[in-house]
One Martini backbone bead per residue (centre of mass of N, CA, C, O) as a GRO file, in nm:
protein
   74
    1UNK     BB    1   0.058   0.062  -0.017
    2UNK     BB    2   0.291   0.256  -0.007
    3UNK     BB    3   0.395   0.225  -0.292
    4UNK     BB    4   0.144   0.331  -0.427
    5UNK     BB    5   0.119   0.596  -0.295
    6UNK     BB    6   0.405   0.694  -0.399
    7UNK     BB    7   0.336   0.670  -0.699
    8UNK     BB    8   0.104   0.874  -0.704
    9UNK     BB    9   0.256   1.115  -0.600
   10UNK     BB   10   0.479   1.117  -0.823
   11UNK     BB   11   0.289   1.146  -1.061
   12UNK     BB   12   0.163   1.419  -0.972
   13UNK     BB   13   0.425   1.583  -0.970
   14UNK     BB   14   0.519   1.529  -1.265
   15UNK     BB   15   0.246   1.652  -1.398
   16UNK     BB   16   0.266   1.945  -1.255
   17UNK     BB   17   0.584   2.019  -1.367
   18UNK     BB   18   0.501   2.010  -1.653
   19UNK     BB   19   0.548   2.146  -1.959
   20UNK     BB   20   0.310   2.292  -2.145
   21UNK     BB   21   0.219   2.288  -2.485
   22UNK     BB   22   0.022   2.568  -2.457
   23UNK     BB   23   0.242   2.746  -2.413
   24UNK     BB   24   0.418   3.003  -2.452
   25UNK     BB   25   0.674   3.099  -2.632
   26UNK     BB   26   1.000   3.143  -2.568
   27UNK     BB   27   1.283   3.255  -2.553
   28UNK     BB   28   1.599   3.138  -2.605
   29UNK     BB   29   1.707   3.197  -2.314
   30UNK     BB   30   1.484   3.073  -2.145
   31UNK     BB   31   1.502   2.794  -2.267
   32UNK     BB   32   1.784   2.734  -2.188
   33UNK     BB   33   1.742   2.754  -1.876
   34UNK     BB   34   1.541   2.505  -1.871
   35UNK     BB   35   1.745   2.291  -1.962
   36UNK     BB   36   2.015   2.404  -1.795
   37UNK     BB   37   2.330   2.341  -1.808
   38UNK     BB   38   2.612   2.375  -1.912
   39UNK     BB   39   2.806   2.203  -2.178
   40UNK     BB   40   2.999   1.938  -2.328
   41UNK     BB   41   3.056   1.872  -2.693
   42UNK     BB   42   3.300   1.805  -2.889
   43UNK     BB   43   3.444   2.095  -2.793
   44UNK     BB   44   3.155   2.215  -2.727
   45UNK     BB   45   2.913   2.427  -2.638
   46UNK     BB   46   2.605   2.372  -2.443
   47UNK     BB   47   2.289   2.236  -2.364
   48UNK     BB   48   2.120   2.088  -2.108
   49UNK     BB   49   1.883   1.825  -2.144
   50UNK     BB   50   1.576   1.664  -1.983
   51UNK     BB   51   1.553   1.484  -2.252
   52UNK     BB   52   1.525   1.275  -2.542
   53UNK     BB   53   1.566   1.556  -2.706
   54UNK     BB   54   1.618   1.800  -2.915
   55UNK     BB   55   1.488   2.094  -2.986
   56UNK     BB   56   1.318   2.221  -3.236
   57UNK     BB   57   1.425   2.531  -3.400
   58UNK     BB   58   1.759   2.589  -3.277
   59UNK     BB   59   2.014   2.464  -3.451
   60UNK     BB   60   2.087   2.187  -3.379
   61UNK     BB   61   2.358   1.953  -3.488
   62UNK     BB   62   2.430   1.812  -3.201
   63UNK     BB   63   2.501   1.545  -2.967
   64UNK     BB   64   2.515   1.416  -2.619
   65UNK     BB   65   2.503   1.162  -2.420
   66UNK     BB   66   2.359   1.109  -2.105
   67UNK     BB   67   2.220   0.974  -1.831
   68UNK     BB   68   2.012   1.251  -1.816
   69UNK     BB   69   2.019   1.330  -2.123
   70UNK     BB   70   2.144   1.623  -2.318
   71UNK     BB   71   2.379   1.771  -2.534
   72UNK     BB   72   2.324   2.063  -2.708
   73UNK     BB   73   2.452   2.171  -3.038
   74UNK     BB   74   2.509   2.446  -3.273
   0.00000   0.00000   0.00000
């Protein structure tokens, strides 16, 4: 029972902090800050994203996989 309760609470928290798809698009700098910390990939600096892929439309040309997320490089 405790595990099920913990799972429900964790699911609720995860869905409540997720960025909604219908939210207005932010400028590039705000979007980069949401992605996370600066990172290094193949000798270039990039932005660390906590998602499964680099967001489209921002000119990312390559990426490096990390444990949880990607380092996207322009």
